[in-house]
C-alpha positions in Angstrom: -62.7 71.9 -293.6 -64.1 75.3 -294.7 -63.1 76.9 -298.0 -61.7 80.4 -298.1 -63.9 83.4 -298.8 -64.4 85.2 -302.1 -64.4 84.2 -305.7 -61.0 82.5 -305.4 -62.4 80.0 -302.9 -65.4 79.3 -305.0 -63.3 78.7 -308.2 -61.0 76.5 -306.2 -63.8 74.3 -304.9 -65.5 74.1 -308.2 -62.2 73.2 -309.9 -61.5 70.6 -307.2 -64.9 68.9 -307.7 -64.7 68.8 -311.5 -61.2 67.4 -311.3 -62.1 64.6 -308.9 -65.4 63.8 -310.5 -63.7 63.3 -313.9 -61.0 61.1 -312.4 -63.5 58.9 -310.6 -65.7 58.4 -313.7 -62.6 57.5 -315.7 -61.4 54.9 -313.2 -65.0 53.5 -312.9 -65.2 52.8 -316.6 -61.8 51.1 -316.6 -61.8 49.2 -313.3 -65.5 48.8 -312.2 -64.8 48.9 -308.4 -67.4 48.3 -305.7 -66.3 51.6 -304.0 -64.0 54.4 -305.1 -63.1 57.4 -303.0 -60.7 60.3 -303.0 -59.4 61.3 -299.6 -57.8 64.8 -299.0 -55.6 65.9 -296.1 -57.0 68.1 -293.3 -54.8 70.7 -291.6 -54.3 68.2 -288.6 -53.0 65.5 -290.9 -56.2 63.4 -290.9 -57.9 62.4 -294.2 -61.5 63.2 -295.1 -63.6 61.7 -297.9 -63.8 64.4 -300.5 -65.4 62.7 -303.5 -67.1 59.3 -303.5 -68.3 57.3 -306.5 -72.0 56.8 -305.9 -72.0 53.0 -306.4 -74.4 50.6 -304.6 -71.9 50.4 -301.7 -70.7 54.0 -301.8 -72.5 54.9 -298.6 -70.3 52.3 -296.7 -67.1 54.2 -297.3 -65.4 55.3 -294.1 -65.9 59.1 -294.1 -62.9 60.2 -292.0 -59.5 58.5 -291.2 -57.4 59.6 -288.2 -54.0 61.0 -288.7 -51.3 58.3 -288.6 -53.7 55.4 -288.3 -51.9 53.0 -290.7 -54.5 50.3 -290.2 -56.2 51.9 -293.2 -54.6 51.4 -296.7 -55.5 55.0 -297.6 -53.6 56.4 -294.7 -50.6 54.1 -295.4 -50.5 55.2 -299.1 -50.7 58.8 -298.0 -47.9 58.6 -295.4 -45.6 56.2 -297.3 -46.0 57.8 -300.7 -46.5 54.4 -302.5 -49.4 52.1 -303.6 -50.7 49.8 -300.9 -52.7 46.6 -301.6 -54.8 44.6 -299.1 -56.2 41.2 -300.3 -59.5 39.7 -299.0 -57.7 37.5 -296.4 -56.0 40.6 -295.0 -59.3 42.4 -295.0 -60.8 39.6 -293.0 -58.0 39.8 -290.4 -58.4 43.5 -290.3 -62.1 43.2 -289.3 -61.4 40.6 -286.7 -58.9 42.9 -285.1 -61.1 46.0 -285.5 -64.8 44.8 -285.2 -66.3 48.3 -285.5 -65.3 48.4 -289.2 -67.5 45.5 -290.0 -70.1 48.2 -290.9 -67.7 49.4 -293.6 -66.1 46.1 -294.7 -68.8 43.5 -293.9 -67.5 41.2 -296.7 -63.8 40.6 -297.4 -62.7 42.9 -300.2 -59.7 43.6 -302.4 -58.5 47.1 -301.5 -55.9 49.3 -303.3 -54.8 52.8 -302.3 -52.4 55.1 -304.2 -51.0 58.5 -303.0 -51.9 61.9 -304.6 -48.4 63.3 -304.9 -47.0 66.2 -307.0 -44.4 68.9 -306.7 -43.0 67.2 -303.5 -46.4 67.4 -301.7 -48.9 64.6 -300.9 -52.5 65.9 -301.0 -54.2 62.6 -300.0 -54.9 59.3 -301.7 -57.4 57.4 -303.9 -58.8 54.2 -302.6 -60.7 51.5 -304.5 -62.3 48.2 -303.3 -63.7 45.2 -305.1 -66.2 42.7 -303.7 -65.5 39.0 -304.2 -62.1 39.7 -306.0 -59.6 36.9 -306.0 -56.6 38.4 -307.8 -55.4 41.8 -308.6 -53.9 42.5 -312.0 -50.8 44.7 -312.1 -52.4 46.8 -314.7 -55.1 47.8 -312.2 -52.5 49.4 -309.9 -50.8 51.1 -312.9 -54.1 52.7 -314.0 -54.8 54.0 -310.5 -51.2 55.4 -310.2 -51.7 57.1 -313.6 -55.0 58.6 -312.6 -53.7 59.7 -309.2 -50.8 61.5 -310.8 -53.1 63.5 -313.0 -55.3 64.4 -310.0 -52.3 65.4 -307.9 -51.0 67.7 -310.7 -54.4 69.3 -311.0 -54.6 69.9 -307.2 -51.2 71.5 -307.3 -52.3 73.9 -310.0 -55.4 74.8 -308.0 -53.4 75.4 -304.9 -51.0 77.6 -306.8 -53.8 79.7 -308.2 -56.4 79.8 -305.4 -54.7 78.7 -302.2 -54.6 75.4 -300.3 -57.2 72.8 -301.4 -59.1 71.4 -298.5 -61.9 68.8 -298.2 -65.5 70.0 -298.2 -67.7 69.6 -295.1 -69.9 67.1 -297.0 -68.3 64.8 -299.5 -69.2 65.0 -303.2 -71.1 61.9 -304.5 -70.2 61.4 -308.1 -72.9 59.5 -310.2 -71.6 56.5 -312.1 -71.4 57.1 -315.9 -74.7 56.3 -317.5 -76.2 54.9 -314.2 -79.9 54.2 -314.2 -81.7 54.3 -310.8 -85.1 52.8 -310.8 -87.2 53.4 -307.7 -86.7 49.9 -306.4 -83.2 49.5 -307.7 -80.1 48.7 -305.8 -78.9 52.3 -305.5 -82.1 53.7 -303.9 -80.2 55.7 -301.3 -83.3 57.6 -300.2 -85.0 54.4 -299.1 -81.9 53.4 -297.1 -81.7 56.8 -295.5 -85.4 56.6 -294.6 -85.0 53.2 -292.9 -81.9 54.5 -291.0 -83.8 57.5 -289.8 -86.9 55.5 -288.7 -84.8 52.9 -286.9 -82.7 55.6 -285.2 -85.9 57.4 -284.0 -87.4 54.2 -282.6 -84.2 53.1 -280.9 -83.7 56.5 -279.3 -87.1 56.1 -277.6 -86.5 52.4 -276.7 -86.6 51.8 -272.9 -86.6 48.0 -272.8 -85.2 45.1 -274.9 -88.7 44.4 -276.1 -88.8 47.9 -277.7 -85.5 47.2 -279.5 -86.7 43.9 -280.8 -89.9 45.4 -282.1 -88.1 48.3 -283.8 -85.5 46.0 -285.4 -88.2 43.6 -286.8 -90.2 46.5 -288.2 -87.4 48.6 -289.7 -84.7 46.0 -290.5 -86.2 42.5 -290.9 -89.4 43.2 -292.8 -88.0 45.8 -295.4 -85.4 43.2 -296.5 -87.9 40.4 -296.9 -86.9 38.7 -293.6 -89.1 36.2 -291.8 -87.6 36.3 -288.3 -84.8 37.5 -286.2 -82.8 36.4 -283.1 -80.6 38.8 -281.2 -77.9 37.3 -278.9 -75.4 39.0 -276.7 -72.2 37.5 -275.3 -72.3 36.8 -271.6 -69.3 35.2 -269.8 -68.3 33.1 -272.8 -71.8 32.1 -273.9 -74.4 33.5 -276.1 -77.6 34.6 -274.4 -80.8 35.2 -276.4 -82.1 38.6 -275.5 -84.8 39.0 -278.1 -86.6 37.1 -280.9 -89.4 37.5 -283.3 -90.7 35.0 -285.9 -88.8 32.0 -284.4 -90.1 29.2 -282.3 -89.1 28.8 -278.7 -87.3 25.6 -279.6 -85.1 27.5 -282.1 -84.4 30.2 -279.5 -83.6 27.7 -276.8 -81.1 25.9 -279.0 -79.0 29.0 -279.2 -79.5 30.5 -275.7 -76.6 29.5 -273.6 -74.5 28.3 -276.6 -70.8 28.1 -275.8 -68.7 30.6 -277.7 -66.4 28.1 -279.4 -65.9 27.6 -283.1 -68.2 25.0 -284.6 -71.5 26.8 -284.9 -72.5 29.7 -287.3 -73.6 31.9 -284.3 -70.3 31.5 -282.4 -68.3 32.0 -285.6 -70.0 35.3 -286.4 -68.9 36.6 -283.0 -65.4 35.1 -282.9 -64.5 35.9 -286.5 -66.6 39.1 -286.8 -67.7 38.0 -290.2 -71.1 38.1 -291.9 -72.3 34.9 -293.6 -75.4 34.0 -295.6 -76.4 30.4 -296.1 -79.0 29.4 -298.7 -81.1 26.2 -298.1 -78.8 23.2 -297.9 -75.6 25.2 -297.5 -75.8 25.5 -293.7 -76.0 21.7 -293.2 -72.9 21.3 -295.5 -70.9 23.9 -293.7 -71.8 22.5 -290.2 -72.6 18.8 -290.8 -72.4 17.9 -287.1 -74.8 20.6 -285.9 -78.1 19.0 -286.8 -80.1 22.1 -285.9 -81.0 23.3 -289.4 -82.9 21.5 -292.1 -81.7 21.2 -295.7 -85.0 22.4 -296.9 -85.3 25.3 -294.4 -85.2 29.0 -295.1 -82.0 31.0 -295.9 -80.2 32.4 -292.8 -77.8 35.2 -292.2 -75.4 35.1 -289.2 -74.2 38.7 -288.6 -71.8 40.0 -285.9 -73.2 42.7 -283.6 -70.6 45.4 -282.8 -70.7 48.2 -280.1 -67.7 50.4 -279.2 -65.2 48.5 -281.4 -66.1 45.1 -279.8 -68.2 42.3 -281.1 -70.8 41.9 -278.5 -73.1 39.4 -280.0 -74.8 37.8 -283.0 -77.9 38.5 -285.1 -79.6 35.6 -286.9 -81.8 36.7 -289.7 -84.3 34.1 -291.2 -84.7 35.0 -294.9 -86.8 34.0 -297.9 -84.5 32.0 -300.2 -85.7 34.0 -303.1 -85.1 37.4 -301.4 -81.5 37.2 -300.0 -80.1 40.7 -299.4 -77.8 42.1 -302.1 -74.3 43.4 -301.2 -75.6 47.0 -300.8 -78.5 45.8 -298.6 -76.2 43.7 -296.5 -74.0 46.7 -295.9 -77.0 48.8 -294.8 -78.1 46.0 -292.5 -74.7 46.0 -290.8 -74.9 49.8 -290.2 -78.4 49.4 -288.7 -77.2 46.5 -286.6 -74.5 48.8 -285.2 -77.3 51.1 -284.0 -79.2 48.1 -282.5 -76.1 46.9 -280.7 -75.5 50.3 -279.1 -79.1 50.5 -278.0 -79.0 47.0 -276.4 -75.8 47.9 -274.7 -77.3 51.1 -273.3 -80.4 49.4 -272.1 -78.4 46.5 -270.5 -76.2 49.0 -268.8 -79.2 50.8 -267.4 -80.7 47.5 -266.3 -77.5 46.5 -264.6 -77.3 49.8 -262.7 -81.0 49.5 -261.6 -80.4 45.8 -260.7 -77.5 46.8 -258.5 -79.7 49.3 -256.6 -82.6 46.9 -256.5 -80.3 44.3 -255.1 -79.2 46.7 -252.4 -82.8 47.4 -251.6 -83.8 43.8 -251.5 -81.0 43.1 -249.0 -82.5 45.8 -246.8 -86.0 44.3 -246.9 -87.0 41.4 -244.7 -86.3 38.1 -246.4 -89.5 36.7 -244.9 -92.1 37.7 -242.4 -92.0 36.1 -238.9 -94.5 33.4 -238.2 -96.6 34.4 -235.3 -99.2 32.0 -233.9 -102.7 33.3 -234.6 -101.5 35.9 -237.1 -101.6 35.8 -240.8 -99.4 38.1 -242.9 -98.4 38.8 -246.5 -96.2 41.5 -248.0 -95.3 42.7 -251.5 -92.8 45.1 -252.9 -92.9 46.1 -256.6 -90.6 48.7 -258.2 -91.8 51.5 -260.3 -91.9 51.3 -264.1 -88.7 51.3 -266.2 -86.8 54.6 -266.2 -88.1 56.0 -262.9 -85.3 54.8 -260.7 -85.5 52.9 -257.4 -87.3 54.3 -254.5 -86.9 53.9 -250.7 -90.2 52.1 -249.8 -90.0 49.4 -247.1 -92.1 47.3 -244.8 -91.3 45.3 -241.7 -92.9 43.0 -239.1 -91.2 42.8 -235.7 -92.0 40.6 -232.7 -91.9 43.0 -229.7 -91.3 42.5 -226.0 -94.4 41.5 -224.1 -96.0 39.6 -227.0 -96.9 42.5 -229.2 -96.3 42.5 -233.0 -95.0 45.6 -234.7 -96.0 46.4 -238.3 -94.1 49.2 -240.1 -94.4 50.8 -243.5 -92.2 53.6 -244.8 -91.4 55.6 -247.9 -88.2 57.7 -248.4 -88.5 60.7 -250.8 -86.9 60.3 -254.2 -85.8 57.4 -256.5 -82.1 57.0 -256.3 -79.3 55.4 -254.4 -79.6 58.0 -251.6 -83.2 57.0 -251.1 -82.2 53.4 -250.7 -79.4 54.3 -248.3 -81.7 56.4 -246.2 -84.3 53.6 -246.2 -81.7 51.2 -244.8 -80.8 53.7 -242.0 -84.5 54.3 -241.0 -85.5 50.7 -241.1 -82.6 49.8 -238.8 -83.4 52.7 -236.5 -87.1 51.9 -236.2 -86.4 48.2 -235.5 -83.9 49.1 -232.9 -86.1 51.5 -231.1 -89.1 49.1 -231.3 -87.0 46.3 -229.8 -86.1 48.5 -226.9 -89.8 48.6 -226.0 -90.8 52.1 -227.1 -94.3 52.8 -228.2 -95.0 53.8 -231.9 -95.1 57.6 -231.1 -91.8 57.4 -229.3 -90.2 55.4 -232.1 -91.1 58.0 -234.6 -90.0 60.9 -232.4 -86.6 59.2 -231.8 -86.2 58.3 -235.5 -87.0 61.8 -236.5 -84.3 63.2 -234.2 -81.8 60.6 -235.6 -82.5 61.5 -239.2 -81.8 65.2 -238.3 -78.5 64.2 -236.6 -77.4 62.2 -239.6 -77.7 65.3 -241.7 -79.8 63.8 -244.5 -81.8 66.1 -246.8 -84.5 63.5 -247.7 -88.0 63.4 -246.0 -89.4 60.0 -244.8 -93.0 59.1 -244.2 -93.6 56.2 -241.8 -96.4 54.5 -240.0 -96.1 52.1 -237.0 -98.7 49.8 -235.7 -98.2 47.7 -232.5 -100.8 45.0 -232.3 -101.6 42.9 -229.1 -103.1 39.7 -230.6 -104.8 38.6 -227.4 -106.9 41.8 -227.1 -107.0 43.1 -230.7 -105.8 46.5 -229.6 -103.5 48.2 -232.1 -101.5 51.3 -231.1 -100.9 53.4 -234.2 -98.8 56.5 -235.0 -98.0 58.1 -238.3 -95.3 60.5 -239.6 -96.8 61.9 -242.8 -98.0 58.5 -244.0 -101.4 57.2 -245.0 -103.4 55.8 -242.2 -103.7 52.0 -242.2 -106.9 50.6 -243.8 -108.6 48.4 -241.2 -111.4 46.2 -242.7 -113.7 43.8 -240.9 -114.2 40.3 -242.3 -117.7 41.4 -243.5 -116.2 44.3 -245.5 -117.0 47.0 -243.0 -114.4 49.7 -242.3 -112.9 50.3 -238.9 -112.2 54.1 -238.6 -108.8 55.0 -237.3 -108.6 58.9 -237.4 -104.9 59.0 -236.5 -103.2 62.2 -235.5 -100.8 62.2 -238.5 -97.6 64.2 -237.8 -95.2 65.7 -240.4 -92.8 63.4 -242.3 -89.5 62.5 -240.6 -86.8 65.0 -241.4 -89.1 68.1 -241.6 -88.9 69.4 -238.1 -86.3 68.0 -235.6 -88.3 68.8 -232.5 -91.6 67.1 -233.5 -93.2 65.0 -230.9 -95.5 62.4 -232.4 -98.7 61.0 -230.9 -100.3 57.6 -231.2 -103.9 56.3 -230.9 -105.3 52.9 -229.8 -107.7 51.2 -232.2 -109.6 48.0 -231.5 -109.2 45.6 -234.4 -112.0 42.9 -234.6 -111.0 39.3 -235.0 -110.3 38.3 -238.6 -110.1 42.0 -239.7 -107.4 42.9 -242.2 -104.9 45.7 -241.4 -103.4 47.1 -244.6 -100.4 49.3 -244.7 -99.1 50.6 -248.1 -97.2 53.2 -249.9 -98.2 55.6 -252.7 -97.5 53.1 -255.4 -100.8 51.3 -254.6 -102.8 54.5 -255.0 -104.2 55.2 -258.5 -104.4 59.0 -258.5 -105.1 59.3 -262.2 -108.2 61.5 -262.6 -108.8 61.6 -258.8 -107.3 63.0 -255.7 -105.3 61.2 -253.1 -108.3 60.9 -250.7 -110.4 59.3 -253.4 -107.6 56.9 -254.4 -107.2 55.9 -250.7 -110.9 55.2 -250.5 -110.7 53.1 -253.7 -108.1 50.9 -252.1 -110.3 50.5 -249.0 -113.2 49.4 -251.2 -111.1 46.9 -253.0 -110.0 45.4 -249.7 -113.6 45.4 -248.4 -114.8 43.5 -251.5 -112.4 40.6 -250.8 -111.7 40.9 -247.1 -112.4 37.2 -246.4 -109.8 36.0 -248.9 -106.5 34.4 -248.1 -104.0 37.2 -247.6 -101.6 36.0 -250.3 -104.5 36.0 -252.8 -105.6 39.4 -251.6 -102.1 40.8 -251.9 -101.9 39.6 -255.4 -105.3 41.0 -256.2 -104.3 44.5 -254.9 -100.9 44.6 -256.6 -101.8 42.8 -259.8 -103.8 45.6 -261.4 -102.4 48.4 -263.5 -99.6 48.4 -266.1 -96.2 48.0 -264.3 -94.3 50.2 -266.9 -96.9 53.0 -266.2 -96.4 52.8 -262.4 -94.7 56.0 -261.4 -93.8 55.0 -257.8 -92.6 52.0 -255.9 -95.2 49.9 -254.2 -94.9 48.4 -250.7 -97.8 46.5 -249.2 -98.2 44.8 -245.8 -101.3 42.9 -244.9 -101.9 41.4 -241.4 -105.0 39.5 -240.1 -105.4 38.6 -236.4 -107.1 35.3 -236.8 -108.7 35.3 -233.4 -110.9 32.2 -232.7 -111.0 29.8 -235.6 -113.0 26.7 -236.3 -110.2 24.6 -237.6 -106.6 24.0 -236.4 -103.7 24.3 -238.8 -100.2 23.1 -238.5 -96.9 24.2 -240.0 -93.8 22.5 -241.3 -90.5 24.0 -242.4 -87.5 22.9 -244.3 -84.4 24.6 -245.8 -82.3 23.4 -248.7 -79.0 25.1 -249.1 -77.8 26.7 -252.4 -77.1 24.3 -255.3 -77.8 21.2 -253.0 -80.1 19.5 -255.5 -79.4 16.1 -253.9 -81.1 17.2 -250.8 -84.4 17.3 -252.7 -84.5 13.5 -252.4 -84.4 13.8 -248.6 -87.1 16.4 -248.7 -89.4 14.0 -250.5 -88.9 11.4 -247.7 -89.6 14.1 -245.1 -92.9 15.1 -246.8 -94.0 11.5 -247.0 -93.5 11.0 -243.3 -95.2 14.3 -242.6 -98.3 13.4 -244.6 -98.5 10.1 -242.7 -98.3 12.0 -239.4 -100.9 14.6 -240.4 -103.3 11.9 -241.8 -103.0 13.0 -245.5 -101.4 9.9 -247.0 -103.5 10.3 -250.2 -101.7 13.6 -250.9 -98.2 12.3 -250.4 -97.3 11.3 -254.0 -98.5 14.5 -255.6 -97.1 16.7 -252.9 -93.7 15.1 -253.3 -93.8 15.6 -257.1 -95.0 19.2 -256.8 -92.5 20.2 -254.2 -89.6 18.5 -256.0 -90.3 20.4 -259.2 -90.7 23.8 -257.5 -87.7 23.4 -255.2 -85.5 22.1 -258.0 -86.5 25.0 -260.2 -85.6 27.5 -257.5 -82.2 25.8 -256.9 -81.3 25.8 -260.6 -82.5 29.2 -261.6 -82.4 31.3 -258.4 -79.0 30.2 -257.2 -79.9 30.8 -253.6 -80.9 29.1 -250.4 -84.5 27.8 -250.6 -86.9 27.9 -247.7 -89.9 25.6 -247.7 -93.0 26.4 -245.6 -96.0 24.0 -245.6 -99.3 25.1 -243.9 -102.2 22.9 -243.1 -105.7 24.4 -243.4 -109.0 22.6 -242.7 -109.7 22.2 -246.5 -106.3 22.5 -248.1 -102.5 22.4 -247.9 -100.5 25.4 -248.9 -96.8 25.2 -249.8 -94.5 28.2 -250.1 -91.0 28.0 -251.6 -89.0 31.1 -251.0 -85.7 32.1 -252.7 -83.6 35.3 -253.1 -84.3 35.8 -256.9 -87.1 38.3 -257.6 -87.5 37.1 -261.2 -90.3 34.7 -262.2 -89.6 31.0 -261.7 -88.1 30.5 -265.2 -86.8 33.5 -267.1 -88.2 33.8 -270.7 -86.6 35.3 -273.8 -88.1 38.6 -274.8 -90.3 38.2 -277.8 -91.7 40.9 -280.0 -95.2 42.1 -279.0 -96.9 40.2 -281.8 -95.2 36.9 -280.9 -97.2 34.4 -278.8 -94.3 32.1 -278.5 -94.4 28.5 -277.3 -95.7 28.7 -273.7 -94.8 25.1 -272.9 -91.2 25.5 -273.9 -90.8 28.9 -272.1 -92.4 28.0 -268.9 -90.4 24.9 -268.1 -91.5 21.3 -267.7 -91.7 21.5 -263.9 -94.1 24.4 -263.9 -96.4 22.5 -266.3 -96.5 19.7 -263.8 -97.4 22.2 -261.1 -100.1 23.7 -263.2 -101.6 20.2 -263.9 -101.5 18.8 -260.3 -102.0 21.8 -258.0 -105.5 23.3 -257.2 -103.9 26.7 -257.5 -100.4 28.1 -257.8 -98.5 31.3 -258.5 -95.4 33.4 -257.9 -95.2 36.6 -255.9 -92.5 39.1 -254.9 -91.6 38.5 -251.2 -89.0 40.5 -249.3 -85.6 40.2 -251.0 -86.8 37.6 -253.5 -90.0 35.7 -254.4 -92.4 33.1 -253.1 -93.6 30.4 -255.5 -96.7 28.8 -253.9 -99.2 26.1 -254.6 -102.2 24.6 -252.9 -103.7 21.1 -252.8 -107.3 20.3 -251.7 -107.6 18.0 -248.7 -110.1 15.2 -249.4 -113.4 15.4 -247.4 -112.5 12.2 -245.7 -109.3 13.7 -244.3 -110.8 16.9 -243.0 -110.9 16.1 -239.3 -112.1 18.5 -236.5 -109.4 20.8 -235.3 -109.7 19.8 -231.6 -108.9 16.2 -232.5 -105.5 17.1 -234.0 -102.3 16.5 -232.1 -100.5 19.8 -231.7 -97.2 18.0 -231.4 -97.3 16.9 -235.1 -95.5 19.9 -236.5 -92.8 19.0 -239.1 -89.0 19.4 -238.9 -87.5 19.3 -242.4 -84.0 18.8 -243.8 -81.8 21.9 -243.3 -79.5 21.1 -246.2 -76.5 20.9 -244.0 -73.8 18.3 -243.8 -74.1 15.1 -241.8 -72.2 16.7 -238.9 -75.1 19.2 -238.5 -77.8 16.6 -238.8 -80.6 16.6 -241.3 -83.5 18.0 -239.3 -84.4 21.5 -238.4 -86.5 21.7 -235.3 -88.5 24.8 -236.1 -92.0 23.5 -236.7 -94.7 25.5 -234.8 -98.4 25.3 -234.2 -99.9 28.2 -236.2 -103.5 27.8 -235.3 -105.6 30.3 -233.4 
C-alpha cells in the first residue's frame, strides 16, 4: 500500500485525496448516510478503506476486505461491476451468519455499494450505510452511481499521469461539511480512542476473570452512564454468569444456567447476534411471560459477545433511562466488548489447561489419609498463585509392615506437566519400596537410582518418616528436603538434626542415611514444602524457624484447625510455589475414648441421604447422644446433599466422637468451595445469603464450628457439635463395639451397610 517515490507519487496521492474528499462531501450533503467509505483495490485484489467520511459511526467501517469475499456488498460491487443493495433484514442475517462483524454492523442497516469503473478498469467501490432506514429510493442509487463515475474518471486520469493509484497505509478521514465537534459531542473520537486504549491496557494485564470484570466496569460501564453489568458465557447450551458488578445476587442467579432457547433477551442476544436496548416498560412488553424485569426498572442493553467469529456469550448492561447510549456509543461499546470477549476466552482457556494439570495432580494425591488407631493426621495441598503453573508437590501416609506408619513429603522441581508426571512416578516408587519393608534411607537410595534410570532431568526433594506409634520412635531420612518440624504439646521443639542428602536425581550413586528421633506423646510432626515458607525479607532458615514458632504457639489444637491456621495466611495469588503440608500427632495415652463411624454415598444418589439420616439416628442412640440426633441429621443432610449436587462425585462421611464434641467430615472429589460463587467486581459485596446456599446457612446456624479445606484430590467440608455435659461419660465406660457402619450407597444386592467402623481412641 506504499506510494511511489518522487514528486509524481506525491502529486498522485494528493490528487487522489482531494478527489475522494470532494466526492464524499458531495454525497454526504445529498444522502446524509451514517457511514460513507471509498475502497480501492490492492495489488492482491483485496480492498482497503482509502477515504472515510468522519461521521459519528465512521470508526466502525471495516478497514480491509479480503479478495473475493462476496459477503461484503463493497466486494460484490467491485467484482460484479454493478450496484449492490442490502436491506436491514439482509444485514441482520449477515451478522447472524458472521458474528464477528457485529462490531461493525451492530444495528441492522441499509447498505449500498457501487463500483468505481472507467476505461475498462474497476478501481474499487463506494459504500454507504444508513441506520434505521426502511426503504431505499431509486434516486439514491442513481446519485451514488453518478458520483462513482466521476471518481473513477478522475482516478483513471491520475493513473495515466502518475502511475497506478493505490490505497494509503492509513485511510483519510474526511470531515463532514460544516461539522461542529463540541468536546462532549457525539463525534469525540479522541475520547473513544482513550477508552479503547485504557481498556486494552487493563485487559492485557488481566490474569483472572475478576480483573476483566473490574476493567470492563471501569472503562466500559461507567463512561457510558451504566449502573451495572453482567457477563455471561455459553457453556453446553446454557448461559453461565462469569462476572457481575452492580447487580444483586438474585438478578445474577436468575440468568446463571439459563437455557439457550429463544424466549429471553439474554438468549436472543446470543442466538441472533443482535444488540437490543430496552427502555423502562419495553422489556416487559417484549417478553410478557418472563416476569424477571419491572416495568419501572432501569433501561437494559442485551449485547452479544463475540470472539473468533463466534458468539460466545451475552453482556447485560444496566443503564440510566435518561442516558441510553447513542448509535456511535453503542458501536464503540461493541468494539470494546469484542476485546472483553477475547480476554475472557484467553483466561478461560488458561484456566482449563491449568485445571487439566491440577486434575491430573489431584488423581495422583491420596484421596484421604488412612485411619490409624491412636494417630491423628491432617493434610493440605494448595496450588501456587495464578499464572505460575502447577508444581509437583505431594504427600502420603502409608501403613507399613510391622505396624509402623510412613509419612512422606516431596517436591519436584518446576511447575509444568513434566513436574506432575515425575511426581506421580516418584510417589509410586516411594510407596512401593516402603511397602516392601525398606527403611527410609533405603527407600530414598532406591528411588534416586530409579529416577536416574528413567532418564528424567528434574530434581526431586523428599523426606520420609517411619513412626512406630507404640514407642514414639521416628526413623527419618531426607533427600534435599526440609527437616520435619517436631513440636511437643507444650510448644517445645524436639531437635532432629537429620543428615540431609542431595535431592533425588543429582547423583545416581548417593547412599542416604537416616536417624532415629524419639517423638513424645501428643507431639506434632509437620512435613511441608517450600510453599509454606514465607521467605520475603528473610532467609530460608528464618522462614523455617517462623513456621516452627507458629506450630509451637498452637501445638495443642486439633490438627485440622492447625492445618487451616498454617495454610490460611498469605495472599494466594501472591504465592509463588505450591504448598503441601502433612501433620501427624501420636496421641499416646488419652483421658477420653473416641469412636468413629463411616458411610459412603455414591455419585448422584441423593435418595440415599434419607437412609443416612436413619443410620445417624441409630448411631446417636447407640453412642448415648440422642439429644444431638435431630440437628446432626439436618446438618449432615445439607452438607452431603450439597456435595452430591455440586461436586458430582462419590461422597465419604466420617464421624468422630471426642469427649466434648462430635466432628463430621464430608469428603468429595471437587476441590472448589462447597457452592461456587459468581465473580463480582472488587467493590461489590454481593448478597452472601444467596451466594452461599441455603444449606450452608443452616450449617452455620446449627454447628458449633464448620469449614471447608482442601484434602487430597478434593476437599473436606467439616462441622462440629458440642456434646452436652450430661452426655460426656468417662472413656473407660464406653463399649468399644459401638462403632458405626453406614450406608454404602450400593444397590440392594450389595446391602446397605459398610462394616468399616473402627475404634480410634488411644
